[in-house]
C-alpha positions, 0 to 999 in steps of 0.5 A: 367587882364582877362584870355583867355582860349584856347579850342584847342590843336593846337600849332600854335594857341597857338604860334599865341596868344602868339606872340600877347602878350597873355598868354592863359590857354590851356584846350583841348575840346576833342570834337568828330568832326565827330558828325557834317557833311553835313554842308557848310564849313563856318557853319561847322567851326563855329559850331565846334568852338561853340562845343569846346567852350561849352565843355570847358567853364563849366570845373573846371579849367576854371577861373570864369572871363575867356574868353573861345575861341573855334576855328576850321578850314577847307579848302573849295575847290570846295564847300567841307570842308576839315579838317585834312586828314585821312592818307598819301594817302588822303593827297597826293590826296588832294595836287594833287587836290589843286596844282596850284589852290586856296581854302578858309580857313574858321576858326570858332571862338566862344568866351564865357565870363564865368562870364556872359555866353555871347557868340560872334562868327563869321567865318573868311575867307582867300583865299589861292593860292597854288603853282603848286607843282610836285608829288615828292614835294607832296610825300616829304611833306606828308612824313614829317607828317606835312600835316596830323595834319592840316586842308587842309593838309598844313601850311603857317607857317611851311614846307608848306609855300613854297607851298603857293604862296599868301594869300588874307585876314588875314594871322593869320587866315590861321594859325588857329586864326584871331587876328583882328576878335578875337579882335572884339569878345572881344570888343563885349563882353565888354572887351578890347583887351589890357587887355588880354595882359600878363604882360611884 
């Protein structure tokens, strides 16, 4: 069985991978995301994922035969890349901009085979339609703290789920990792998706 190493602190990514039968080893990258700026949203997401993957792959706790996965998500709205909001005020402003509209959630995926040093990477994109929420709903949602910890200031698998009216594309990508895309990257590196399943 090949070990998957998740180079991310995201509990949503970990839960998604576990529900798909994987049991990843989590090694947080600690990468300074502010070092990349002024890139198109899809490219920014991919380069951040590559940075996280590259930071974790050489670490001592990573098994020699591991597949190391770096991911990063941003919401593209009006051509701008929106990561985690800096504070509650920014989260409120974001939601006032997003309500009743649609954005594209871009998640960069970078997978490195520690044994061969080969890398496969790609960005998954999913269109997200937001409800026309009112100011009171926005204030109540931001007050929970949830939007402050996630790209685009919303979740689809948490309290924010009621404020998302529809999705075009892979639902898992909005949570933070596209399972179909990851399966393709695993195959590109010569591995089988099912060999990553944890023993049952």
